[in-house]
C-alpha positions as CSV (number, residue, x, y, z in Angstrom):
1,M,0.0,0.0,0.0
2,N,1.1,3.6,-0.6
3,T,0.6,6.2,2.0
4,Q,0.8,10.0,1.8
5,T,0.0,13.0,4.0
6,Q,-3.7,13.4,3.5
7,N,-6.5,15.8,4.0
8,I,-9.3,14.9,6.4
9,I,-12.7,15.8,5.1
10,Y,-15.8,16.1,7.3
11,D,-19.5,15.9,6.4
12,N,-22.1,18.4,7.6
13,H,-22.4,16.6,10.9
14,G,-18.7,16.7,11.7
15,R,-18.0,13.1,10.8
16,P,-14.7,12.3,9.0
17,I,-15.1,10.5,5.7
18,T,-12.2,8.1,5.2
19,Y,-13.7,4.8,4.0
20,L,-15.1,3.8,0.6
21,R,-17.1,0.7,-0.1
22,L,-16.6,0.0,-3.8
23,A,-19.0,-2.3,-5.6
24,V,-17.3,-3.8,-8.7
25,T,-20.2,-5.9,-10.0
26,D,-23.9,-6.5,-9.6
27,R,-23.5,-10.2,-10.4
28,C,-23.3,-13.0,-7.9
29,N,-23.0,-16.8,-8.0
30,L,-25.4,-17.2,-5.1
31,R,-29.0,-16.2,-4.7
32,C,-29.2,-15.4,-1.0
33,F,-32.7,-15.0,0.4
34,Y,-31.9,-11.7,2.1
35,C,-30.0,-10.1,-0.8
36,M,-31.8,-10.8,-4.0
37,P,-34.9,-12.5,-5.4
38,E,-34.6,-16.2,-6.5
39,E,-35.6,-15.4,-10.1
40,G,-36.0,-12.5,-12.4
41,V,-32.6,-10.9,-11.6
42,K,-31.8,-8.7,-14.6
43,Y,-28.0,-8.1,-14.7
44,L,-26.8,-4.9,-16.1
45,H,-25.0,-4.7,-19.5
46,K,-21.3,-4.2,-19.1
47,S,-21.5,-0.7,-20.6
48,K,-23.6,0.4,-17.6
49,L,-20.9,-0.6,-15.1
50,L,-17.9,1.5,-14.2
51,T,-14.8,0.3,-16.0
52,Y,-11.7,-0.5,-14.0
53,E,-10.1,2.6,-15.4
54,E,-13.0,4.8,-14.2
55,M,-12.8,3.2,-10.8
56,I,-9.1,3.7,-10.5
57,R,-9.5,7.4,-11.5
58,T,-12.4,7.9,-9.0
59,V,-10.5,6.2,-6.1
60,S,-7.4,8.3,-6.9
61,V,-9.4,11.5,-6.7
62,L,-11.1,10.3,-3.4
63,S,-7.7,9.4,-1.9
64,E,-6.6,13.1,-2.5
65,L,-9.7,14.1,-0.5
66,G,-8.9,11.9,2.5
67,I,-10.2,8.4,1.6
68,S,-7.6,6.0,2.9
69,K,-9.5,2.7,3.2
70,V,-11.3,0.8,0.4
71,R,-13.4,-2.3,0.7
72,I,-14.3,-4.1,-2.5
73,T,-17.8,-5.5,-2.6
74,G,-20.3,-6.7,-5.1
75,G,-22.4,-8.8,-5.9
76,E,-19.5,-11.2,-5.7
77,P,-16.3,-9.4,-6.6
78,F,-14.5,-12.4,-8.0
79,V,-17.1,-13.1,-10.7
80,R,-15.8,-10.0,-12.5
81,H,-13.0,-10.8,-15.0
82,N,-9.4,-9.8,-14.1
83,M,-10.5,-8.7,-10.5
84,I,-7.1,-9.6,-9.0
85,D,-5.2,-7.4,-11.4
86,F,-7.6,-4.5,-10.6
87,M,-6.9,-5.1,-6.9
88,Y,-3.2,-4.8,-7.5
89,Q,-3.8,-1.4,-9.2
90,L,-5.9,-0.2,-6.3
91,S,-3.3,-1.2,-3.8
92,E,-0.8,1.1,-5.6
93,I,-2.8,4.3,-5.4
94,N,-1.1,6.9,-3.2
95,G,-3.0,7.4,0.0
96,I,-4.8,4.1,0.1
97,D,-3.3,2.3,3.0
98,E,-5.9,-0.3,3.6
99,L,-7.5,-2.5,0.9
100,N,-10.0,-5.2,2.0
101,I,-12.7,-7.3,0.4
102,T,-16.0,-8.9,1.1
103,T,-16.6,-12.2,-0.6
104,N,-18.8,-15.3,-0.5
105,G,-15.7,-17.5,-0.7
106,I,-16.7,-19.7,-3.7
107,L,-13.9,-18.4,-6.0
108,T,-11.7,-16.8,-3.4
109,G,-9.3,-19.6,-2.5
110,Q,-7.3,-19.4,-5.7
111,Y,-6.4,-15.7,-5.0
112,I,-5.3,-16.0,-1.4
113,R,-1.5,-15.8,-2.2
114,Q,-2.0,-12.7,-4.4
115,M,-4.1,-11.0,-1.8
116,K,-1.4,-11.5,0.8
117,E,1.2,-10.2,-1.6
118,M,-0.6,-6.9,-2.3
119,G,-1.2,-6.2,1.4
120,V,-4.8,-7.1,1.8
121,R,-5.2,-7.6,5.6
122,A,-8.9,-8.2,6.2
123,V,-11.4,-10.4,4.4
124,N,-15.1,-10.5,5.3
125,L,-16.7,-13.8,4.4
126,S,-20.4,-14.1,4.0
127,L,-21.6,-17.3,5.8
128,D,-25.0,-17.4,7.4
129,T,-25.0,-21.0,8.6
130,L,-22.8,-24.0,9.5
131,D,-25.4,-26.4,8.3
132,K,-25.1,-27.6,4.7
133,K,-28.9,-28.0,4.2
134,R,-29.7,-24.6,5.6
135,F,-26.9,-23.1,3.5
136,F,-28.7,-24.4,0.4
137,E,-32.0,-23.1,1.6
138,I,-30.6,-19.6,2.2
139,T,-28.3,-19.3,-0.8
140,R,-30.2,-21.5,-3.3
141,R,-26.9,-23.0,-4.3
142,D,-25.0,-26.1,-3.2
143,E,-21.6,-24.5,-2.4
144,F,-21.3,-24.9,1.4
145,D,-18.2,-27.2,1.3
146,K,-16.2,-24.7,-0.8
147,V,-17.1,-21.7,1.3
148,Y,-16.3,-23.6,4.6
149,D,-13.0,-24.7,3.2
150,T,-12.2,-21.1,2.2
151,L,-12.9,-19.9,5.7
152,F,-10.1,-22.0,7.2
153,Q,-7.7,-21.2,4.3
154,L,-8.1,-17.5,5.1
155,I,-7.6,-18.1,8.8
156,D,-4.5,-20.2,8.2
157,A,-3.1,-17.6,5.9
158,G,-3.2,-15.0,8.6
159,F,-6.0,-12.6,7.4
160,E,-8.2,-10.8,9.8
161,V,-11.3,-12.8,9.0
162,K,-14.8,-11.7,9.8
163,V,-17.7,-14.0,9.1
164,N,-20.8,-12.0,8.2
165,A,-24.0,-13.8,9.2
166,V,-27.3,-12.2,8.5
167,V,-29.8,-13.3,11.2
168,M,-33.1,-14.2,9.7
169,D,-36.2,-15.3,11.6
170,G,-37.2,-18.9,10.7
171,K,-34.0,-19.4,8.6
172,N,-30.9,-19.6,10.6
173,T,-31.4,-18.5,14.2
174,E,-30.3,-22.0,15.4
175,D,-26.9,-21.2,13.9
176,I,-26.2,-18.3,16.3
177,L,-24.6,-20.4,19.0
178,P,-22.7,-22.8,16.7
179,L,-21.2,-19.7,15.0
180,V,-20.2,-18.3,18.3
181,G,-18.6,-21.7,19.0
182,L,-16.2,-21.1,16.1
183,T,-14.5,-18.4,18.1
184,Q,-13.4,-20.8,20.8
185,N,-10.4,-22.2,18.9
186,H,-10.1,-19.9,15.9
187,N,-9.0,-16.3,15.7
188,V,-12.0,-15.2,13.8
189,S,-14.7,-12.5,14.3
190,I,-18.3,-13.6,13.9
191,R,-20.5,-10.7,13.1
192,F,-24.3,-11.1,13.3
193,I,-26.2,-8.6,11.2
194,E,-29.7,-7.5,11.5
195,E,-31.6,-8.2,8.3
196,M,-32.2,-5.2,6.1
197,P,-34.9,-4.7,3.4
198,F,-32.4,-4.7,0.5
199,N,-33.4,-8.0,-1.1
200,G,-35.2,-6.7,-4.3
201,E,-38.5,-7.5,-2.7
202,G,-38.8,-5.1,0.4
203,N,-39.2,-6.2,4.0
204,H,-39.9,-9.9,4.6
205,Y,-41.5,-9.1,8.0
206,P,-43.8,-6.5,9.4
207,K,-41.2,-5.8,12.1
208,L,-37.7,-7.0,12.8
209,A,-37.9,-10.2,14.9
210,W,-34.2,-10.6,15.6
211,N,-32.6,-7.2,16.6
212,L,-29.4,-6.5,18.4
213,H,-30.9,-7.1,21.8
214,R,-32.5,-10.5,21.0
215,I,-29.3,-11.7,19.3
216,L,-27.3,-10.8,22.4
217,A,-29.9,-12.5,24.6
218,E,-29.6,-15.7,22.6
219,I,-25.8,-15.7,22.9
220,K,-25.9,-15.0,26.6
221,S,-28.3,-17.9,27.1
222,Q,-25.3,-20.2,26.6
223,Y,-22.5,-17.8,27.4
224,P,-23.7,-15.7,30.4
225,D,-20.2,-14.4,31.1
226,L,-20.0,-12.7,27.6
227,Q,-17.7,-9.7,27.9
228,K,-18.1,-6.4,26.2
229,L,-15.0,-5.2,24.3
230,V,-14.0,-1.7,23.5
231,D,-15.4,-0.8,20.1
232,S,-13.0,0.9,17.7
233,P,-13.8,4.4,16.4
234,N,-16.3,4.3,13.6
235,S,-17.2,0.7,14.4
236,T,-20.5,-0.6,12.9
237,S,-20.6,-3.5,15.4
238,Y,-21.0,-3.8,19.1
239,N,-18.2,-6.2,20.0
240,Y,-17.9,-9.0,22.6
241,Q,-15.9,-12.0,23.6
242,V,-16.4,-15.2,25.5
243,P,-13.7,-15.4,28.1
244,D,-10.7,-17.5,27.0
245,F,-12.0,-17.8,23.5
246,Q,-9.5,-16.9,20.7
247,G,-12.0,-15.0,18.5
248,N,-14.7,-12.5,19.1
249,I,-18.3,-11.6,18.3
250,G,-19.9,-8.5,16.8
251,V,-23.5,-7.5,16.3
252,I,-24.3,-5.0,13.6
253,A,-27.5,-3.1,14.1
254,A,-27.9,-2.5,10.4
255,F,-31.7,-2.1,10.6
256,S,-31.9,-0.4,13.9
257,R,-29.2,2.0,12.7
258,T,-27.6,2.8,16.1
259,F,-24.1,3.4,14.6
260,C,-24.9,6.3,12.3
261,G,-23.4,8.9,14.5
262,T,-19.8,7.7,13.8
263,C,-20.3,6.6,10.2
264,N,-17.2,7.4,8.2
265,R,-18.1,5.5,5.0
266,I,-19.5,6.2,1.6
267,R,-20.5,3.8,-1.1
268,L,-20.0,3.7,-4.9
269,T,-22.2,1.2,-6.7
270,A,-21.1,-0.8,-9.7
271,T,-23.1,1.6,-11.9
272,G,-21.3,4.7,-10.4
273,D,-24.1,5.9,-8.0
274,L,-22.6,7.6,-5.0
275,K,-24.4,6.8,-1.8
276,T,-23.4,8.8,1.3
277,C,-25.8,6.6,3.3
278,L,-26.8,3.0,2.8
279,Y,-30.4,3.9,2.9
280,D,-30.4,6.8,0.4
281,E,-31.2,6.4,-3.3
282,G,-27.9,7.6,-4.6
283,V,-27.0,11.3,-4.6
284,L,-25.3,11.5,-8.0
285,N,-23.9,9.3,-10.7
286,I,-20.1,9.4,-11.0
287,R,-20.1,7.2,-14.2
288,D,-22.1,9.8,-16.1
289,L,-19.9,12.7,-14.9
290,L,-16.7,10.9,-16.0
291,R,-18.1,10.0,-19.4
292,D,-19.2,13.6,-19.9
293,G,-15.6,14.7,-19.4
294,I,-15.5,16.2,-15.9
295,T,-12.1,17.3,-14.7
296,N,-10.5,15.9,-11.6
297,E,-10.8,19.2,-9.8
298,D,-14.5,19.5,-10.7
299,L,-15.0,15.9,-9.6
300,K,-13.4,16.8,-6.2
301,S,-15.7,19.8,-5.8
302,T,-18.7,17.6,-6.7
303,F,-17.7,15.1,-4.0
304,L,-17.3,17.8,-1.4
305,Q,-20.7,19.2,-2.1
306,A,-22.3,15.8,-1.7
307,F,-20.5,15.3,1.6
308,K,-21.8,18.6,2.9
309,N,-25.4,17.4,2.3
310,R,-25.2,14.1,4.0
311,P,-28.2,12.8,6.1
312,K,-27.8,12.6,9.8
313,D,-28.7,8.9,9.9
314,G,-30.3,6.1,7.9
315,F,-33.8,7.1,9.1
316,E,-33.4,10.6,7.6
317,A,-32.0,9.1,4.4
318,E,-34.9,6.7,4.1
319,R,-37.4,9.6,4.7
320,N,-35.8,11.6,2.0
321,R,-36.2,8.8,-0.6
322,K,-38.7,9.5,-3.4
323,S,-39.7,5.8,-3.5
324,V,-39.8,2.8,-1.1
325,I,-36.8,0.5,-0.9
326,T,-37.0,-2.1,-3.7
327,E,-33.3,-2.5,-4.6
328,S,-31.3,-5.6,-3.8
329,M,-28.1,-5.6,-1.8
330,T,-26.2,-6.9,-4.8
331,T,-26.9,-3.6,-6.6
332,I,-25.9,-1.5,-3.6
333,G,-22.7,-3.2,-2.7
334,G,-23.3,-3.9,1.0
């Protein structure tokens, strides 16, 4: 990674913006219940997506404004051709001192050596269950063995591994305690995530059945001595550890939105929509600006203006929407 003395930019609520979640594709080789509908997914034509060159240019401009951390998301990043070469290019941008990735693990194992070489430190692995049958029911694909094997390859390779498990009523709540059990002998972080309405269909439930408090109560039913850890600045998760266990546990209140006050992240979708909040509709389209010939200086000014009109939290962003949430997480980038 290449570091440089950087600016620090703040939004209109005094929050620094240092972290970009960059979606590189809307395609995925799974069909997870909470992320996208089983059928009828209309993938975008390649021309609608940001090119690698456009993404490199955009990240370079953002790095000059103060972005120092990039997480690659999707869809599933590794379904896009030449992804590992693109990651090498990202890792060489001045000012980007942290490059991470979120993946479902199906195609990831073959790239572990290259990711280590370029300095990737942290990998988030999506895995909602340790049961092969439930994995198929949730993802609609028979890929559990491959994902489970990738998990331990990543741990053995020394990555900071976080397992992202979306908690879904009637789908995988019986997996909460087995997933916590993984932290006993493995240096891994298990992060339980409240389900969000970004599945291409809207909310599945009239209200959220498994929120932060109920998830914690379930964990404490078997581990009553669960200890609270100190959360890092800008953390989206409330973090805990079972005494004497190697790993740790986090709960992300993604639906309750209790972490918005310290949010330091922005999102860029695969089509170039800038989202200054997960729950907004996209505040402008970077792809169109680039293809219309915008200069880097004007692009910087456009970013800064967007950052100065950021909603206070996800509830305000949702209220400001012109339409109800119907998009899927695969089009948003997580």
